[in-house]
Steps between C-alpha positions, in 0.01 A plus 500: 500500500219367285170681476240352735128514428383428855648509848444123515794454261745689723764278661485717813126437534531126430778454757310711753204262462731206570625683808141548625431130462816413693420752775156344547660156531763627745249680723249213496664341804535814711352474853122544504529820702695652210239430231361853537834648604836459336387230254222722364733799480765298312239370256355846434847633441582223252172547313577871477798435272327353191195717568701822481685379191165440332355831616808689388496336159139604460567866568488751218821690567856377542547695824200325657616161374845546652346618827307174539805295406689676781218417740529134395876512560443655842262215582781255422721669761212496748437132428867419549494667842183319606639162393819567698289589805300178455831310498613684815176383662578142386194482272721434197816284487821668384524294180147607400594861573802469270283368216239773544768772516647373171156511344440854630840615370422355155165683493672821610756473217229442242298791633803730508566411137140577412522835678820589311337402171204730562718782631733487197244435226426842351228360271270443796277782626 
């Protein structure tokens, strides 16, 4: 893995930002009564992913960095569950769900790779 100067160069962070944008588009047409309910929760969860990647990258110690990356990965699982629930409630069509799930899985793979890199890199504090 190449050396990154900022978190903004991380593929995991870049793809997580794309996911946030897509989640906002998907939840835009939720019923009005869900604007402060499930839609808001889904959006907060999505925003949590790149936010925790950035916060983790900014930490001084490797252990802290990895901890925040795990939080980001946990948010991806939470987001996946919330999107499935939104589909169960017929707020999202199945084909949109499939696309979002693929995007979540891609982010999860990138993040898992980043976690492994930090866990195995002995040069990091």
